[in-house]
MARLUM-894565 format. One record per residue: x, y, z of N, C-alpha, C, O in turn; residue in three letters. Coordinates in Angstrom, 2 decimals, padded with zeros to 5 digits. Layout:
<atoms>
[[X; Y; Z]; [X; Y; Z]; [X; Y; Z]; [X; Y; Z]; ALA]
...
</atoms>
This chain:
<atoms>
[[103.94; 223.98; 168.37]; [103.17; 222.51; 167.06]; [104.10; 221.35; 167.71]; [103.59; 220.26; 167.98]; MET]
[[105.19; 221.56; 167.89]; [105.34; 219.80; 168.77]; [104.67; 219.45; 169.58]; [104.11; 218.39; 169.28]; VAL]
[[104.28; 220.03; 171.03]; [103.21; 219.46; 171.58]; [102.13; 219.48; 170.72]; [102.18; 218.45; 170.04]; ASP]
[[101.21; 220.13; 170.42]; [100.45; 219.38; 169.68]; [100.55; 218.39; 168.88]; [099.39; 217.99; 168.70]; ALA]
[[101.51; 217.56; 168.11]; [101.61; 216.34; 167.27]; [101.80; 215.54; 168.71]; [101.09; 214.57; 168.99]; ALA]
[[102.51; 215.89; 169.32]; [102.35; 214.17; 170.52]; [101.42; 213.73; 171.05]; [101.05; 212.57; 171.22]; VAL]
[[100.66; 215.43; 171.52]; [099.19; 215.46; 172.12]; [097.84; 213.93; 171.10]; [097.18; 212.90; 171.17]; GLY]
[[098.40; 215.18; 170.23]; [097.06; 214.55; 168.46]; [097.88; 212.67; 168.66]; [097.22; 211.64; 168.81]; THR]
[[099.37; 212.75; 168.59]; [098.95; 211.07; 168.42]; [098.74; 210.17; 170.10]; [098.54; 208.96; 170.17]; ARG]
[[098.81; 210.72; 170.82]; [098.48; 210.14; 172.73]; [097.29; 209.71; 172.05]; [097.12; 208.52; 171.78]; THR]
[[096.45; 210.63; 171.74]; [094.41; 210.75; 172.21]; [094.78; 209.20; 170.76]; [094.50; 208.03; 171.00]; LEU]
[[095.33; 209.62; 169.60]; [095.32; 207.89; 168.77]; [095.88; 206.66; 169.51]; [095.28; 205.59; 169.44]; ILE]
[[096.72; 206.77; 170.05]; [096.99; 206.01; 171.08]; [095.83; 205.28; 171.96]; [095.32; 204.16; 171.99]; ILE]
[[095.68; 206.59; 172.70]; [094.22; 205.78; 173.88]; [093.35; 205.44; 172.93]; [092.88; 204.30; 172.93]; GLU]
[[092.96; 206.54; 171.82]; [091.81; 205.21; 171.38]; [092.01; 203.90; 171.18]; [091.74; 202.77; 171.60]; ALA]
[[092.58; 204.51; 170.38]; [092.85; 203.04; 169.78]; [093.18; 201.15; 170.99]; [093.26; 199.93; 170.88]; ALA]
[[093.24; 202.06; 171.80]; [093.74; 200.88; 173.43]; [092.36; 200.55; 172.86]; [092.05; 199.73; 172.00]; ARG]
[[091.56; 201.49; 173.64]; [090.23; 201.14; 174.33]; [088.62; 200.75; 173.08]; [087.48; 200.41; 173.40]; ARG]
[[089.29; 201.03; 171.49]; [088.67; 200.83; 171.15]; [089.15; 198.51; 170.84]; [088.43; 197.52; 170.71]; ARG]
[[090.26; 198.68; 170.84]; [090.53; 197.19; 171.29]; [091.18; 196.03; 171.91]; [091.63; 194.89; 171.78]; LEU]
[[090.75; 197.78; 173.19]; [090.17; 196.17; 174.31]; [088.39; 196.34; 173.91]; [087.95; 196.20; 175.06]; LEU]
[[087.22; 196.54; 173.09]; [086.33; 196.85; 173.43]; [085.27; 195.18; 172.60]; [084.48; 194.32; 172.98]; ALA]
[[086.38; 195.84; 170.70]; [085.78; 195.35; 169.84]; [087.28; 193.70; 169.24]; [086.99; 192.78; 168.47]; ASP]
[[088.81; 193.93; 169.98]; [089.35; 193.05; 169.41]; [089.79; 193.48; 168.74]; [089.31; 194.54; 168.35]; GLY]
[[091.66; 192.73; 167.79]; [091.78; 193.62; 167.11]; [090.53; 192.82; 165.36]; [090.04; 193.68; 164.63]; TYR]
[[090.30; 191.55; 165.08]; [089.83; 191.31; 163.66]; [089.14; 192.82; 164.13]; [089.62; 193.86; 163.67]; ALA]
[[087.75; 192.89; 165.28]; [087.07; 194.13; 164.38]; [087.43; 195.29; 164.81]; [086.60; 196.12; 165.18]; GLY]
[[088.18; 195.43; 164.83]; [089.23; 197.19; 165.37]; [088.84; 197.62; 164.01]; [088.86; 196.73; 163.16]; LEU]
[[088.27; 199.51; 163.43]; [088.66; 199.70; 162.60]; [088.51; 201.56; 163.17]; [087.84; 202.37; 163.81]; SER]
[[089.51; 201.40; 162.46]; [089.95; 202.53; 162.54]; [089.18; 204.52; 162.41]; [089.47; 205.62; 162.87]; THR]
[[088.31; 204.04; 161.68]; [087.57; 205.31; 161.49]; [086.74; 205.28; 163.51]; [087.10; 206.23; 164.21]; ARG]
[[085.95; 204.42; 164.07]; [086.29; 204.26; 165.18]; [086.77; 205.04; 165.87]; [086.32; 206.05; 166.40]; LYS]
[[088.52; 204.15; 165.89]; [089.55; 204.78; 166.91]; [089.56; 206.29; 166.48]; [089.96; 207.19; 167.23]; VAL]
[[089.01; 206.53; 165.03]; [089.17; 208.38; 164.74]; [087.82; 208.71; 165.54]; [087.98; 208.83; 166.75]; ALA]
[[087.13; 208.80; 165.27]; [086.67; 209.28; 166.14]; [085.84; 209.00; 167.71]; [084.80; 209.51; 168.12]; GLU]
[[086.75; 207.96; 168.39]; [086.55; 207.91; 169.32]; [087.82; 209.66; 170.43]; [087.84; 210.22; 171.52]; GLU]
[[088.91; 209.70; 168.45]; [089.88; 210.13; 169.69]; [089.26; 211.39; 169.63]; [089.22; 211.97; 170.72]; ALA]
[[088.51; 212.29; 168.19]; [087.40; 213.10; 167.65]; [088.46; 213.75; 167.44]; [088.71; 214.84; 167.95]; ALA]
[[089.42; 212.94; 166.37]; [090.21; 213.74; 165.21]; [089.59; 213.12; 164.23]; [088.73; 212.25; 164.15]; VAL]
[[090.54; 214.09; 163.08]; [090.29; 213.12; 161.33]; [090.69; 212.65; 161.02]; [091.92; 212.74; 161.10]; PRO]
[[089.67; 210.95; 159.88]; [090.70; 209.54; 159.57]; [092.07; 210.02; 158.95]; [093.00; 209.22; 158.85]; LEU]
[[092.17; 211.00; 158.65]; [093.72; 211.49; 158.14]; [094.41; 212.16; 158.82]; [095.25; 212.68; 158.09]; SER]
[[094.57; 212.55; 160.14]; [095.45; 212.10; 161.19]; [095.77; 210.78; 161.24]; [096.95; 210.49; 161.04]; GLN]
[[094.92; 209.84; 161.48]; [095.18; 208.25; 161.98]; [096.06; 208.36; 160.84]; [097.22; 208.35; 161.24]; LEU]
[[095.99; 208.45; 159.83]; [096.83; 207.71; 158.55]; [098.00; 208.45; 158.29]; [099.03; 207.96; 157.84]; HIS]
[[097.80; 210.02; 158.68]; [099.69; 210.71; 158.50]; [099.97; 210.30; 160.13]; [100.65; 211.28; 160.43]; TYR]
[[099.91; 209.75; 160.99]; [100.34; 209.26; 162.20]; [100.90; 207.88; 162.17]; [102.03; 207.57; 162.56]; TYR]
[[099.66; 206.77; 161.44]; [101.13; 205.79; 161.65]; [100.50; 204.67; 159.91]; [101.34; 203.79; 159.73]; PHE]
[[099.69; 204.61; 159.13]; [099.83; 204.87; 158.43]; [098.65; 203.96; 157.90]; [098.30; 203.85; 156.72]; GLY]
[[098.12; 203.34; 158.97]; [097.26; 202.20; 158.67]; [097.11; 201.54; 159.84]; [098.02; 201.42; 160.66]; SER]
[[095.45; 200.89; 160.03]; [095.25; 199.85; 161.06]; [096.86; 198.84; 161.16]; [098.03; 199.23; 161.21]; LYS]
[[096.53; 198.05; 161.15]; [098.24; 197.83; 161.50]; [099.51; 198.23; 162.32]; [100.06; 197.80; 163.33]; GLN]
[[099.81; 199.70; 161.01]; [101.05; 200.19; 162.10]; [100.14; 201.23; 163.50]; [100.66; 201.10; 164.61]; GLY]
[[099.12; 202.00; 163.43]; [098.78; 201.66; 164.50]; [098.85; 200.96; 165.36]; [099.39; 201.43; 166.37]; LEU]
[[098.34; 199.38; 165.43]; [098.16; 198.55; 166.38]; [099.99; 198.09; 166.54]; [100.29; 197.04; 167.10]; ILE]
[[100.59; 198.61; 166.22]; [102.51; 197.78; 166.02]; [102.69; 199.67; 167.51]; [103.21; 199.71; 168.62]; LEU]
[[101.99; 200.77; 166.73]; [102.58; 201.61; 167.36]; [102.26; 201.59; 169.28]; [102.95; 201.67; 170.30]; ALA]
[[100.82; 201.42; 168.94]; [100.22; 201.00; 170.72]; [100.75; 200.00; 171.33]; [100.88; 200.13; 172.55]; LEU]
[[101.09; 199.07; 170.89]; [102.01; 197.21; 171.46]; [102.95; 198.24; 171.90]; [102.83; 198.78; 173.00]; PHE]
[[104.09; 198.60; 170.91]; [105.10; 198.90; 171.89]; [104.99; 200.06; 172.64]; [105.98; 200.13; 173.37]; ALA]
[[104.29; 200.97; 172.80]; [103.94; 201.73; 173.96]; [104.10; 200.84; 174.96]; [105.18; 200.83; 175.54]; GLU]
[[103.35; 200.18; 175.25]; [103.15; 199.91; 176.28]; [103.25; 198.83; 176.70]; [102.55; 198.39; 177.61]; GLU]
[[104.52; 197.92; 175.88]; [105.18; 196.96; 175.97]; [106.29; 197.49; 176.81]; [106.65; 197.18; 177.94]; ASN]
[[106.93; 198.77; 175.61]; [108.00; 199.32; 176.49]; [108.06; 200.36; 178.28]; [109.03; 200.58; 179.01]; GLN]
[[106.21; 200.87; 178.45]; [106.74; 201.68; 179.44]; [106.42; 199.73; 181.12]; [106.33; 199.48; 182.32]; ARG]
[[106.40; 199.13; 179.81]; [105.88; 197.54; 181.14]; [107.70; 197.33; 181.28]; [108.42; 197.23; 182.27]; ARG]
[[107.97; 197.33; 179.97]; [108.95; 196.25; 180.09]; [110.01; 197.23; 180.88]; [110.98; 196.61; 181.31]; LEU]
[[110.01; 198.28; 181.09]; [111.57; 199.61; 181.89]; [110.30; 198.82; 183.49]; [110.74; 197.74; 183.88]; ALA]
[[109.57; 199.09; 183.92]; [109.19; 198.70; 184.68]; [109.67; 197.72; 186.00]; [110.03; 197.55; 187.16]; ARG]
[[109.29; 197.23; 184.62]; [109.68; 194.74; 184.53]; [111.24; 195.36; 185.33]; [111.49; 195.29; 186.53]; GLN]
[[112.05; 195.90; 184.32]; [113.66; 196.38; 184.51]; [114.22; 196.70; 185.98]; [115.16; 196.36; 186.69]; ARG]
[[113.14; 197.52; 186.03]; [113.68; 198.44; 187.34]; [113.38; 197.87; 188.81]; [113.89; 198.21; 189.87]; SER]
[[112.88; 197.38; 188.68]; [112.07; 196.40; 189.70]; [112.49; 194.76; 190.01]; [112.57; 194.16; 191.08]; MET]
[[112.75; 194.27; 188.39]; [114.43; 193.22; 188.83]; [116.11; 193.97; 189.76]; [116.96; 193.45; 190.48]; TYR]
[[115.94; 195.23; 189.29]; [117.64; 196.11; 189.43]; [117.61; 195.71; 190.96]; [118.59; 195.70; 191.71]; ALA]
[[116.15; 195.33; 191.33]; [116.10; 195.27; 192.90]; [117.15; 194.40; 194.18]; [117.45; 193.22; 193.98]; GLN]
[[117.61; 195.08; 195.39]; [118.46; 193.83; 195.79]; [118.48; 192.86; 196.41]; [119.32; 192.64; 197.27]; ASP]
[[117.10; 191.72; 195.96]; [116.13; 191.57; 196.75]; [116.57; 189.86; 196.16]; [117.23; 189.79; 195.13]; LEU]
[[116.20; 188.65; 196.83]; [116.50; 187.51; 196.53]; [115.26; 187.62; 194.70]; [114.70; 188.65; 194.32]; PRO]
[[115.21; 186.53; 194.14]; [114.94; 185.93; 193.68]; [113.28; 186.01; 192.94]; [112.84; 186.32; 191.83]; LEU]
[[112.47; 185.39; 194.70]; [111.08; 184.71; 194.88]; [110.39; 185.89; 195.38]; [109.26; 186.18; 195.01]; TRP]
[[111.30; 186.83; 196.52]; [111.15; 187.79; 195.95]; [110.27; 189.28; 194.69]; [109.18; 189.85; 194.70]; GLN]
[[111.14; 189.33; 194.05]; [110.99; 189.67; 193.17]; [109.96; 189.78; 192.38]; [109.11; 190.63; 192.11]; ARG]
[[110.41; 188.00; 191.88]; [108.77; 186.54; 191.17]; [107.06; 187.33; 191.72]; [106.02; 187.66; 191.16]; TYR]
[[107.64; 187.35; 193.18]; [106.19; 187.43; 193.65]; [105.51; 189.56; 193.75]; [104.46; 189.99; 194.21]; GLU]
[[106.45; 190.17; 193.24]; [106.13; 191.51; 192.09]; [105.23; 191.45; 191.37]; [104.14; 192.01; 191.25]; ARG]
[[106.36; 189.89; 190.33]; [105.92; 190.44; 188.89]; [104.11; 189.93; 188.89]; [103.17; 190.28; 188.17]; ALA]
[[104.24; 188.91; 190.11]; [102.97; 187.82; 189.93]; [102.18; 189.68; 190.58]; [101.22; 190.05; 189.91]; CYS]
[[102.54; 190.49; 191.58]; [101.24; 191.58; 191.45]; [101.31; 192.36; 190.70]; [100.26; 193.01; 190.79]; ASP]
[[102.08; 192.85; 189.77]; [101.74; 193.41; 187.93]; [101.29; 192.84; 186.71]; [100.97; 193.29; 185.60]; PHE]
[[101.39; 191.45; 187.36]; [100.05; 190.67; 186.92]; [099.14; 191.12; 186.42]; [098.87; 191.60; 185.32]; LEU]
[[098.17; 190.76; 188.31]; [096.90; 192.08; 188.12]; [096.90; 192.82; 187.96]; [095.84; 193.04; 187.37]; GLU]
[[097.59; 193.92; 188.08]; [097.69; 195.08; 186.92]; [097.14; 195.46; 185.51]; [096.29; 196.25; 185.12]; ASP]
[[098.45; 194.06; 184.59]; [097.71; 194.16; 183.74]; [097.15; 193.88; 183.09]; [097.05; 193.92; 181.87]; ASP]
[[096.54; 193.44; 184.10]; [095.11; 192.59; 183.59]; [093.78; 193.85; 184.05]; [093.16; 194.30; 183.09]; LEU]
[[093.45; 194.29; 185.27]; [093.33; 195.17; 184.82]; [092.50; 196.27; 184.44]; [091.32; 196.57; 184.57]; ASP]
[[094.16; 197.06; 183.61]; [094.70; 198.03; 182.71]; [094.33; 197.86; 180.94]; [094.29; 198.71; 180.05]; SER]
[[094.07; 196.16; 180.90]; [093.79; 196.41; 179.69]; [095.36; 195.16; 178.98]; [095.41; 194.09; 178.39]; GLY]
[[096.27; 196.06; 179.48]; [097.43; 194.90; 178.67]; [097.77; 193.61; 178.27]; [098.29; 193.16; 177.25]; TYR]
[[097.37; 193.12; 179.31]; [096.96; 192.00; 178.73]; [096.14; 191.77; 177.78]; [096.32; 190.84; 176.99]; VAL]
[[095.56; 192.24; 177.74]; [094.20; 191.64; 176.67]; [095.23; 192.45; 174.96]; [094.84; 191.84; 173.96]; ARG]
[[096.02; 193.27; 174.69]; [096.47; 193.78; 174.02]; [097.00; 192.19; 173.38]; [096.76; 191.55; 172.35]; VAL]
[[097.92; 191.94; 174.74]; [099.09; 191.40; 174.06]; [098.75; 189.99; 173.50]; [099.05; 189.56; 172.39]; LEU]
[[098.08; 189.36; 174.48]; [096.97; 188.79; 173.88]; [096.48; 188.31; 172.33]; [096.54; 187.31; 171.62]; GLN]
[[096.02; 189.56; 172.29]; [095.59; 190.10; 170.62]; [096.67; 190.03; 169.66]; [096.57; 189.69; 168.48]; GLU]
[[097.35; 190.27; 170.06]; [099.21; 191.03; 169.06]; [099.69; 189.77; 168.74]; [100.08; 189.57; 167.59]; MET]
[[099.73; 188.69; 169.76]; [100.07; 187.07; 169.66]; [099.15; 186.36; 168.91]; [099.44; 185.18; 168.73]; ILE]
[[097.76; 186.91; 168.25]; [096.98; 186.25; 167.68]; [097.15; 186.05; 167.22]; [097.43; 184.87; 167.04]; ALA]
[[097.24; 187.10; 166.24]; [097.21; 188.56; 165.28]; [098.62; 187.93; 164.45]; [098.99; 187.54; 163.34]; ALA]
[[098.91; 188.06; 165.29]; [101.31; 187.57; 165.26]; [101.06; 185.65; 164.25]; [101.95; 185.10; 163.60]; GLY]
[[099.70; 185.11; 164.44]; [099.46; 184.31; 163.45]; [099.42; 184.42; 162.42]; [100.47; 184.35; 161.77]; TRP]
[[098.17; 184.62; 161.79]; [098.84; 184.75; 160.11]; [099.35; 186.10; 159.54]; [099.19; 186.19; 158.32]; SER]
[[099.92; 187.19; 160.15]; [100.80; 188.57; 159.82]; [101.97; 188.44; 160.54]; [102.49; 188.56; 161.65]; ASN]
[[102.20; 188.00; 158.90]; [103.99; 187.80; 159.60]; [103.81; 188.86; 159.40]; [103.10; 189.01; 158.40]; HIS]
[[104.14; 189.91; 159.95]; [104.81; 191.47; 160.48]; [104.32; 191.71; 161.54]; [104.75; 192.44; 162.43]; ASP]
[[103.67; 191.30; 161.52]; [103.18; 191.48; 163.05]; [103.95; 189.92; 164.05]; [104.20; 189.90; 165.25]; ILE]
[[104.05; 189.36; 163.55]; [103.90; 188.00; 164.43]; [106.15; 188.33; 165.18]; [106.75; 188.13; 166.23]; ARG]
[[106.49; 188.86; 163.89]; [108.44; 189.42; 163.77]; [107.85; 190.33; 165.27]; [108.18; 189.67; 166.25]; GLU]
[[107.13; 191.58; 165.67]; [107.17; 192.89; 165.81]; [107.65; 192.05; 166.85]; [108.75; 191.76; 167.32]; VAL]
[[106.05; 191.65; 167.15]; [105.84; 190.51; 168.32]; [106.29; 189.79; 169.26]; [105.94; 189.72; 170.44]; VAL]
[[107.44; 189.04; 168.45]; [108.12; 188.04; 168.75]; [110.01; 189.02; 169.32]; [110.92; 188.48; 169.94]; ARG]
[[109.98; 190.14; 168.94]; [111.45; 190.78; 169.27]; [110.27; 191.14; 170.76]; [110.11; 190.33; 171.67]; GLU]
[[109.76; 192.15; 170.70]; [109.41; 192.24; 171.72]; [109.55; 191.58; 173.04]; [110.14; 191.80; 174.10]; LEU]
[[108.74; 190.63; 172.51]; [107.92; 188.89; 173.69]; [109.93; 188.26; 174.12]; [110.12; 187.44; 175.01]; LEU]
[[110.67; 188.63; 173.60]; [112.51; 188.76; 172.89]; [112.54; 188.97; 174.26]; [112.61; 188.14; 175.17]; GLY]
[[112.46; 190.47; 174.31]; [112.89; 190.95; 176.00]; [112.40; 191.17; 176.45]; [112.39; 192.27; 177.00]; GLY]
[[111.49; 190.17; 176.58]; [111.08; 190.27; 177.91]; [111.65; 189.03; 178.40]; [112.02; 189.11; 179.57]; TRP]
[[111.79; 188.20; 177.99]; [113.35; 186.74; 177.93]; [114.78; 187.08; 178.65]; [115.67; 186.56; 179.32]; VAL]
[[114.40; 188.32; 178.06]; [115.83; 188.46; 177.55]; [116.38; 188.81; 178.75]; [117.44; 188.35; 179.18]; ALA]
[[115.64; 189.68; 179.35]; [115.56; 190.52; 181.24]; [114.87; 189.40; 181.76]; [114.64; 189.86; 182.88]; LEU]
[[114.45; 188.47; 181.77]; [114.23; 186.90; 183.04]; [115.99; 186.16; 182.96]; [116.64; 185.93; 183.98]; LEU]
[[116.49; 185.89; 181.53]; [117.60; 185.39; 181.35]; [118.93; 185.80; 182.03]; [119.90; 185.16; 182.42]; ILE]
[[118.54; 187.42; 182.03]; [120.38; 188.32; 183.07]; [118.91; 187.85; 184.67]; [119.59; 188.05; 185.67]; GLU]
[[118.38; 187.69; 184.85]; [118.15; 187.58; 186.36]; [118.54; 187.07; 187.00]; [119.02; 187.30; 188.11]; VAL]
[[118.31; 185.56; 185.93]; [118.29; 184.32; 186.78]; [120.02; 184.47; 186.55]; [120.76; 183.97; 187.40]; ALA]
[[120.63; 185.21; 185.31]; [121.95; 183.97; 185.64]; [122.73; 184.63; 186.39]; [123.82; 184.16; 186.74]; ARG]
[[122.29; 185.91; 186.78]; [122.91; 187.42; 188.12]; [122.80; 186.23; 189.57]; [123.72; 185.93; 190.33]; GLU]
[[121.04; 185.64; 189.62]; [121.23; 184.94; 190.65]; [121.75; 183.79; 190.49]; [122.06; 183.26; 191.56]; THR]
[[122.09; 182.87; 189.09]; [123.32; 181.90; 189.10]; [124.32; 181.65; 189.90]; [124.64; 180.76; 190.68]; GLU]
[[124.98; 183.23; 189.30]; [126.69; 183.64; 189.43]; [126.24; 183.73; 191.22]; [126.82; 183.15; 192.13]; ARG]
[[125.04; 184.65; 191.32]; [125.72; 185.27; 193.72]; [125.28; 183.69; 194.11]; [125.90; 183.22; 195.07]; ARG]
[[124.27; 182.83; 193.47]; [123.98; 181.82; 194.61]; [124.34; 180.35; 194.04]; [124.05; 179.45; 194.81]; HIS]
[[125.12; 179.84; 192.41]; [125.74; 178.72; 191.77]; [123.74; 178.53; 190.65]; [123.01; 179.03; 189.80]; GLY]
[[123.96; 177.18; 191.84]; [122.45; 176.47; 190.87]; [121.35; 176.32; 191.16]; [121.19; 176.02; 192.34]; PRO]
[[120.35; 176.41; 190.49]; [119.52; 176.75; 190.83]; [118.49; 175.84; 189.98]; [117.74; 175.91; 189.00]; LEU]
[[119.12; 174.57; 191.42]; [118.52; 172.78; 191.25]; [118.90; 172.95; 189.26]; [119.56; 173.77; 188.64]; GLY]
[[118.30; 172.04; 188.94]; [118.25; 171.53; 187.28]; [118.55; 172.20; 186.26]; [119.29; 171.93; 185.31]; PRO]
[[117.84; 173.25; 186.54]; [116.85; 174.40; 185.23]; [118.53; 175.22; 185.87]; [119.08; 175.38; 186.96]; PHE]
[[118.91; 175.67; 183.98]; [120.09; 176.72; 184.00]; [118.68; 177.76; 183.43]; [117.47; 177.59; 183.28]; THR]
[[119.86; 179.07; 183.21]; [119.71; 180.40; 183.48]; [118.69; 179.68; 182.23]; [117.81; 178.86; 182.49]; ALA]
[[118.84; 179.93; 181.57]; [118.00; 179.92; 180.16]; [116.93; 179.68; 180.67]; [115.98; 180.39; 180.99]; GLU]
[[117.24; 178.09; 180.75]; [115.61; 177.53; 181.27]; [114.24; 177.83; 181.95]; [113.03; 177.66; 181.83]; GLU]
[[115.26; 178.44; 182.82]; [114.78; 178.53; 183.95]; [113.80; 180.43; 183.83]; [113.04; 181.09; 184.54]; LEU]
[[114.38; 180.54; 182.67]; [113.86; 182.21; 181.72]; [112.68; 181.77; 181.41]; [111.58; 182.33; 181.39]; ALA]
[[113.00; 180.77; 181.20]; [111.68; 180.54; 179.73]; [110.92; 180.44; 180.10]; [109.97; 181.18; 179.86]; THR]
[[110.88; 179.18; 181.14]; [109.55; 178.08; 182.17]; [108.97; 179.67; 182.22]; [108.31; 179.80; 181.18]; LEU]
[[108.96; 180.71; 182.87]; [108.12; 181.66; 184.09]; [107.54; 182.23; 183.14]; [106.33; 182.43; 183.14]; VAL]
[[108.73; 182.74; 181.69]; [108.00; 183.63; 180.48]; [106.75; 182.90; 179.98]; [105.75; 183.58; 179.72]; GLY]
[[106.71; 180.76; 179.76]; [105.39; 180.36; 179.16]; [104.19; 180.74; 179.40]; [103.15; 180.94; 178.77]; THR]
[[104.88; 180.83; 181.36]; [103.99; 180.24; 182.09]; [103.05; 180.90; 182.45]; [102.06; 180.33; 182.90]; ILE]
[[103.10; 182.56; 182.33]; [102.68; 183.75; 181.70]; [102.45; 183.86; 181.36]; [101.49; 184.59; 181.58]; PHE]
[[102.62; 183.58; 180.47]; [102.15; 183.78; 178.54]; [100.58; 183.05; 178.75]; [099.47; 183.53; 178.49]; ILE]
[[100.93; 181.79; 179.28]; [099.77; 180.73; 179.05]; [098.38; 181.16; 180.54]; [097.15; 181.23; 180.53]; GLY]
[[099.12; 181.30; 181.30]; [098.11; 181.86; 182.08]; [097.49; 182.69; 182.13]; [096.62; 182.88; 182.98]; ALA]
[[097.86; 183.67; 180.91]; [096.97; 184.99; 180.91]; [095.62; 185.49; 179.65]; [094.75; 186.31; 179.36]; GLU]
[[096.33; 184.27; 179.28]; [095.86; 183.35; 177.74]; [094.89; 182.46; 179.13]; [093.80; 182.78; 178.66]; ALA]
[[094.72; 182.12; 179.67]; [093.78; 181.43; 180.37]; [092.80; 181.53; 181.05]; [091.94; 180.75; 181.46]; MET]
[[093.13; 183.18; 181.17]; [092.86; 183.48; 182.74]; [091.51; 184.31; 181.90]; [090.48; 184.53; 182.52]; ILE]
[[091.67; 184.78; 180.27]; [091.15; 185.68; 179.60]; [090.01; 184.98; 178.96]; [089.02; 185.42; 178.39]; LEU]
[[090.52; 183.47; 179.26]; [089.26; 182.35; 178.44]; [088.49; 182.41; 179.95]; [087.31; 182.16; 179.67]; LEU]
[[088.55; 182.53; 180.84]; [087.91; 182.55; 181.65]; [087.62; 181.57; 182.92]; [086.81; 181.31; 183.81]; GLY]
[[089.14; 181.16; 182.24]; [089.50; 179.63; 183.34]; [090.43; 180.50; 184.88]; [091.65; 180.65; 184.90]; PHE]
[[089.62; 180.88; 185.84]; [090.36; 182.05; 187.00]; [088.89; 181.95; 188.12]; [087.69; 182.18; 188.22]; ASP]
[[090.30; 181.33; 188.92]; [089.78; 181.17; 190.68]; [088.75; 180.16; 190.79]; [088.88; 179.31; 191.66]; ARG]
[[087.68; 180.14; 189.99]; [086.61; 178.93; 190.72]; [086.28; 177.86; 189.59]; [085.18; 177.34; 189.73]; GLN]
[[087.02; 177.44; 188.52]; [087.88; 177.00; 187.08]; [088.16; 176.07; 187.40]; [087.79; 174.93; 187.70]; VAL]
[[089.96; 177.57; 187.17]; [091.14; 176.40; 187.34]; [092.01; 177.23; 188.76]; [091.84; 178.42; 188.50]; LEU]
[[092.75; 177.15; 189.93]; [093.73; 177.75; 190.85]; [094.74; 178.47; 189.25]; [095.23; 177.48; 188.70]; PRO]
[[095.17; 179.87; 188.38]; [095.75; 179.71; 187.61]; [096.26; 180.58; 189.17]; [096.25; 180.02; 190.26]; ILE]
[[096.73; 182.17; 188.93]; [096.90; 182.53; 189.90]; [097.96; 182.03; 191.56]; [098.97; 182.56; 192.03]; ARG]
[[097.22; 180.93; 192.01]; [097.83; 180.73; 193.33]; [098.65; 179.99; 192.45]; [099.84; 180.19; 192.70]; ALA]
[[098.40; 178.97; 191.24]; [099.05; 177.90; 190.56]; [100.70; 178.84; 189.99]; [101.82; 178.34; 190.01]; ALA]
[[100.36; 180.14; 189.58]; [100.91; 180.55; 189.02]; [102.21; 181.19; 189.97]; [103.42; 181.01; 189.86]; VAL]
[[101.47; 181.97; 190.89]; [102.28; 182.66; 192.47]; [103.10; 181.54; 192.72]; [104.31; 181.69; 192.59]; LEU]
[[102.45; 180.00; 193.21]; [103.03; 178.90; 193.88]; [104.52; 179.05; 193.50]; [105.36; 179.15; 194.40]; ARG]
[[104.95; 179.06; 191.97]; [106.09; 179.08; 191.22]; [107.49; 179.88; 192.46]; [108.46; 179.24; 192.86]; ILE]
[[107.26; 180.94; 192.71]; [107.85; 181.43; 193.62]; [108.18; 180.56; 194.73]; [109.12; 180.85; 195.46]; GLY]
[[107.56; 179.66; 194.88]; [107.23; 178.88; 196.57]; [108.93; 178.44; 195.97]; [109.96; 178.88; 196.47]; VAL]
[[108.82; 177.29; 194.57]; [109.56; 176.74; 193.84]; [111.16; 177.11; 193.47]; [112.12; 176.33; 193.40]; LEU]
[[111.10; 178.88; 193.22]; [112.52; 178.99; 193.30]; [112.68; 179.54; 194.74]; [113.84; 179.42; 195.13]; ILE]
[[112.24; 179.85; 195.21]; [112.33; 180.04; 196.90]; [113.79; 179.20; 197.31]; [114.96; 179.41; 197.63]; ARG]
[[112.41; 177.66; 196.94]; [113.99; 176.00; 197.06]; [114.74; 176.18; 197.02]; [115.56; 176.20; 197.94]; ARG]
[[115.01; 176.56; 195.31]; [115.79; 176.58; 193.85]; [117.22; 177.37; 195.09]; [118.35; 176.93; 195.29]; LEU]
[[116.55; 178.61; 195.71]; [117.91; 179.77; 195.74]; [117.73; 179.67; 197.31]; [118.77; 179.82; 197.96]; GLU]
[[117.18; 179.56; 197.64]; [118.02; 178.87; 199.38]; [119.02; 177.57; 199.60]; [119.84; 177.24; 200.45]; GLU]
[[118.45; 176.94; 198.25]; [118.93; 175.45; 198.75]; [120.39; 175.49; 197.85]; [121.31; 174.69; 197.99]; GLY]
[[120.37; 176.77; 196.79]; [121.70; 177.12; 195.91]; [123.02; 177.18; 197.35]; [124.17; 176.80; 197.55]; SER]
[[121.87; 177.93; 198.08]; [123.18; 178.94; 199.19]; [123.42; 177.72; 200.00]; [124.39; 176.97; 199.91]; ILE]
[[122.43; 177.61; 200.77]; [122.64; 176.61; 201.98]; [123.81; 174.91; 200.57]; [124.82; 175.16; 199.91]; ARG]
[[123.72; 174.72; 200.58]; [124.98; 173.95; 200.01]; [126.70; 174.63; 199.63]; [127.78; 174.03; 199.64]; ASP]
[[126.38; 176.28; 199.27]; [126.76; 176.33; 199.09]; [128.58; 176.42; 200.22]; [129.81; 176.36; 200.15]; ALA]
[[126.82; 176.67; 201.56]; [127.25; 177.40; 203.11]; [128.02; 175.67; 203.01]; [129.13; 175.40; 202.56]; GLY]
[[127.12; 174.83; 203.51]; [127.90; 173.68; 203.02]; [129.23; 173.39; 202.89]; [130.14; 173.19; 203.69]; MET]
[[129.08; 173.42; 201.23]; [130.39; 173.16; 200.69]; [131.88; 174.33; 200.99]; [132.69; 174.44; 200.06]; SER]
[[132.00; 174.68; 201.58]; [132.26; 176.01; 202.94]; [133.38; 175.51; 203.02]; [134.50; 175.40; 202.53]; ALA]
[[132.23; 175.09; 204.34]; [131.65; 174.53; 205.29]; [133.90; 173.19; 205.76]; [134.93; 173.05; 206.42]; VAL]
[[132.97; 172.74; 204.61]; [133.56; 171.59; 204.15]; [134.80; 170.81; 203.28]; [134.82; 169.58; 203.19]; THR]
</atoms>
């Protein structure tokens, strides 16, 4: 019975993701989601209560999966700039999977919906907290990251990704603006900051 319940819930979540990508948040219909999942509409309301409950559940599930992936990647014992470049690879995966579209739809919906805004703020806060944690760890190991505090660098990187994703979805990509190249180039800046801190620390030890 438990397995059947989990299966039904998963079917509805996956159908909601497909409909959200096709119709957007404003055009999303719970009836269409139920039809695509091949379940009665009453099952959707039983598990999620409403369209908003369904979308928030979808967003939370998508977000948790990717946040766990990022935590695993950033836990690797590699220079920060190399881990940043891996995060840029993840961006391509997230664009292809539709996660970025889901995220941006939720951000837009949160501008006028208080409940969605609070959930999105909390979930995005988890990403920023991870970036701050990683930046602080790098700062402890290698010293100051140029003119940036750990919090400033994490905020900068997080904001760059959110903005870049929005611009890519709007069609400002490659032939219009070099967004991907610019985002990747930030890794060069991080490498210089990181290696500069290591070099300065080494010179201080010698002198």
